[in-house]
N, C-alpha and C positions, 0 to 999 in steps of 0.2 A: 505493500500500502504506501502511495506516495505520501511525503512530506511538505511542510512549508519550505523545509531546507531543497528539498530537491524542486521545487518551484526556482527557487530563488538561483541556485545554480544553474539550472536549464536559461532561466532568464540572464542569467549574468547579473546579478543585482545582489545587494545586503538581504537578510531576511527580513529585516525592519522594512525596506524598501518592499518586498514583497507582499507582506502582511499590509503597508499602506496602502498600496496598490490594490489590494483586492478588495480593502472596505469602502474604496473609494474616495482615499482622502485628497483634497484638495490641493494638498502640497506637491503631491506628485504630477508630473507633466504627463498629457495625452499619449505619447509615443511609449514612456514607461510602462502607464497602466497597459498598454494594447500588448506588450511584448511581454509582460508579467500574465496576461490573460492567455495568450496562447501557448506560454509555456505549463498552465495550470490546465486547460484544455488538452493539449499535448498527454499530460500524466493522468486525465480523467481524476485530477484533483477537486474538492470542494471544501472551501475553507473552512477547518475545525481542528482549532488547535489543541494539541496534547501535549502532555509531560514529555515527551520526546521531541518535540519545539522548542518547548522552554530551556530543555536541555542543553538544545544544539545551541541558541540563542545565547545560552549565559557561558555555553564555553565547560560545563560541567558534566557529568555522569546523570544518569536520570535517578540513581539511586540519591545521589547530592538532590536533587530536586526535591525528590520525598522525604529526604530527612528535613529539609527548609521546610515544606508545607506543615511536618507533622512536629515543627518546634523543637528537632533534637539538640542539645548543648553541644554536639559533637562538632558543627560547622564551624568553621572560623567566621566573626563577624562582617571582612570583606567579601568570602566568599556568598554569605547569605545575602547581603545587600545586593551582589551582583544576581543572584538569581532571583530577588524580589523585583528589582528592576526589569528583568526577563516577563516575569508574571504580569507587571502593569503593563510594560511595552506591547504585550501580545494580548493583553486582555484575558489571560488565563483563568479558566474556574473548575478546577477540581472537581472530581466523581463525588461531592462532599457525600449524598447518600447511600452509596454504595462502601465510601471510606467508614462514615458515622456507623453503619449497620457491622461493619469487622471490627470496629475500636470500641463500641459501644459508647461513643460520644455524641453529643449534642450539637458540639461546637457553639454554644450559645454560653453567655458568661451573664448573670444576673448582678443587676444594681438597685437599688431601693430607692426611690423617693419619698420623703415625708412627705405627709398630706398636710392640707391648709389649715388643719385645726390646730398646725404645731407653729406658731408665727415664729417662735423665736429662732428657728434653723431655717428659715426660707431666705435662700439667699443667691442673690444671681450670678455669683463666680462658679457656683455649680452647675448652671447650664454649659457654660464653656467648659468645663470639666468632663459634663458629660459629652459633648462634641468632640474633644481630643481624645477621650475613651473610646468611643466607635470608632473614629479612623485607625487608632493604635490595633485597637482587637480585630479590625478588617485585614490589617498589614498581617496578620496572625492566621488568618482566615477564620475567624471568629465575630459574632455578633452581640449587639449587647441585649438583654432583655431587662426591659423593667419594669420595676412593680411599685406599687402604693404601700407604704406602711407607716402606721400612727405609733406614738409610744404605747398604746393600750395594747397593740396586738404581738408585741416582742418579738418572739422568734416564729410564731405560725407561717407568717408567709414562706418563712426559708424552710421550715419543715417541709409544707407544702410542695415546695419546688425540687426539693431534694427527692422525698419521696415518688414522686413522679414523673422523676427523672426528665426533668425539663432543663437541667444549667449542668456546666460541667465544673463551675467555680462561682466565686460572687466578689465582686469588688462592693468596699463599704468606705462609705465618707459619714460625717457627721458622728464620728467616735467619742463617747464617753467613758469616764473615769472607769466605771464595772458595765462596760456595753456587755449587755446578755447576749448578744449575737456572736461577739469573739468566744466567751465560752462555750457557747452551745457548738460554734461550726468547729472549735478545736477536738471536743468531746467527739462530735462524729466524725472526726477524720476529714472534712471536705475541704478542699483547696479554697484558699481567700487571701485575698491582700488589702488594705486599705489605705486610704488618703488619709491620714492623723494616726497617732500612737494614743495609748489607752493610758494605763495606771503603771506600767512596768515592771508587773509583777507575772504576765504572760509575754510567752516567745512567738510570736508571729511577724508576719514581711509586711512593712508599711513604708511608706513614703510620707514624710510631712515635713512642713514650713517653719524656720525657727521663728514662731510669733512673738516670742520674748524680744529678738533682736530686731523683729520689723517695728515694734512699738519704739524702742531704744531710738533706733533711726529718725523715726518722725520728732520724738523731744531733743534729740541732739540738734536735730536740724533747727529748730526753733529757738534752743538756746543762744544758737550762733548768732540767730538774727537778731536777738538781744531780747528774747522774753524771758522774765524771771517765774510769772504768773501764769501757770500751765494745768488747764483743768483736762476732767478727761471723762468721756463718757464710754461706759463698756455692760458688758450684759451683768445681770446679779449672781453675784459669790455661786460656785458650784458647779458652773458651766466649764469645762475643762479649757474650751479656745477661750472665752472670756479672763478666767484667773491667770492663763498664761500671758496674755497683752497687758492686764491690770499689773502683774506683776513686771513687767518690762519698762512700764511707766513708773512704778516705784521705785525700780532699781536704778532707771536711767537720773532721775531726779536727785537721790540720794547721793547717786555719784558726782553729781554736779552742785553739793553742797543747799540743795533747796530742800526746805521741810515744806511737808505736802500737809494742808487744811484737811480735813475730814470731808470740809465743804466746797472741796476743788473736785473730787469726785463724785459722778452719779450716773446710778444705774439705769438701764433702761432697757425695756423689749426691743427687738427688733422691726420699729415702725418709725416711720419719721416722728408720728404724733408724740408718742412718747420721747423721740430723743428730743424735739423741741421743748418738749416740759423739762425734762434735765438739761439743757443749757439753760432756759430760765433759770431754775435751781443753781448753776453755777454763775450764773452770769449777776446775781443778786449781792454775791459776795460784796465787802469793800476793804479795802481796793479792789474791785472785780479784775478775775484773770484777762490776761491780753490775747490767749491762745486756748485752742483745745483740740485736744488730740480726741480722735475717736476710733472706737475697736472695729468698726467697720465704715463702708461707706453710704449707707443707707442712714447710721445715726450721723454722720456729718451732713447729708442732705438735709433732714431735721434741725440741725443747730445750725444749718445758713438760713432755715426759712426763719429763725426766731430771731437772729442777729439782725437779719434783714426787716424784719416786722419793727426793729427800735429805730429805724433810718440809720444804721451803721453801715458800715462797707467791709465784708470779708476780704481780709490780705491788708486793710490797712488800719481799720478800726479794733478789729478781732482778726486773727488767725486762724487758720482750720485747716486741719489734716483727716484723711479720712484712712480706709483699710480696704485691700483687696481690688483697688484700681479698676473698677467696672467702667465701661465704654461711656457711662454718663458722667463719672467723675472728669473724665478727659474733656468732654462736652462743655461742662460748666467751670473747667478750669482748677480741680481741685487737687490740690498735693494729696498721695496716698502711698500707701504700700503695695506694690505688687508682688504676687506669688506667680511663679515660674508655672503657671498650669500646665501647658504641653509639656514640659519635661516631667513634671509630677504625672501625669498621664501616662507617659511611656515608659517611666520607671514602676509604675504599678504594675502595669499589663505584665512588663517584662517579667515581674516577683511574681505574676499569678501564672505566667505559660512555666516558672521553673517551678512551681509548688504542682502545678496538673502534671509536670513530668518527674517529680518526685526528685528534684536536682534543685532543693534551694539551697542558693549561695550564703557563703559565709558572711558576706554583707548586705545582709537583709533586713536590715532598720535603718532607713536613708533620710539624714536630715539635710534639706535644702536651705539656701539662704533667699533670703526675700529682698528687694531692691526700694529705695525710695523714689518716688516720682514727682520733680518738683515742679508748682504750678503756681499760679497767680494768687491760689486762696490763701500763702504765706510767704509770701515775696516783698511787701512794702509795708512793714511795721514800721508805724509810726510810736516812737519812745515817749510815753507822755510821763 
């Protein structure tokens, strides 16, 4: 049976050109397309990309391609990337049905959304995280199966998906100190990886971002701009992410010799309305703080609304920083801490692939660094 390489050789073109000609790509001239079509007709060839084509295109063996498709750790990164490029360029789709039946795999990864009744954890950052997860998973031949979960449901959705063999593993986010999902999945020996660490007593693969350092970057930036009275809006104590970011604020202030009155810290639910009320509590201090650090962008949006309702100018009268660097933050000129979401998703997927292949690496707890994106909201302080 003829292959794409046979057609390319007969037409004296590359495999890429032969493929582009057969799909009618506009960038291939009509003379070349005609030559490739004639070669295909003479070989009685109809376009049907196989694993042999991918192997020939990448210059590797069929076995190597199979190893890459099945996420074997035996393949060197450069070779793995070359094969993935070939799969992409030729738009190759493995026969996943047959392969899954043989391997008892679903090629699906479960990822839970928290439902709207849990407003404290709604976070636009997770939209981007899911998008990046889906792209990374698809590069490995997997898809993301999303499902809803409330705090009340606990591990029930996971139990259902496991018992019905709907997924091969899970990605978790919104991780809490004593997250019951982690304990349950460890007990069931189900592969998983998380965006966020837990309490330190469990050994499992995770990727996290140094939230304490992120807030420290914001505080240090404001101090360098001349601020000494800096308030904080964060989640109430007991929420892991909020506790970490609050501690980052306290540490940075202490390291710079600034005593923090309790009234400079206001706790808020994750809504603009609550954050505006928190900003009001902070700014009723006398003398009032000249800057507010917020534990996420939504809180910063609420603080901005309150400050501007007083006729004050953000960045000049009151400096403001957020966290997560959401698209709206860029739109309104908000200084914000950026998390490397694409890198997080990539590393989480890599860790999960290793778990599913029972090849956990020694370095399976990864902490990444945030960065501070400085914009107008903290740029023009008038020392009063």
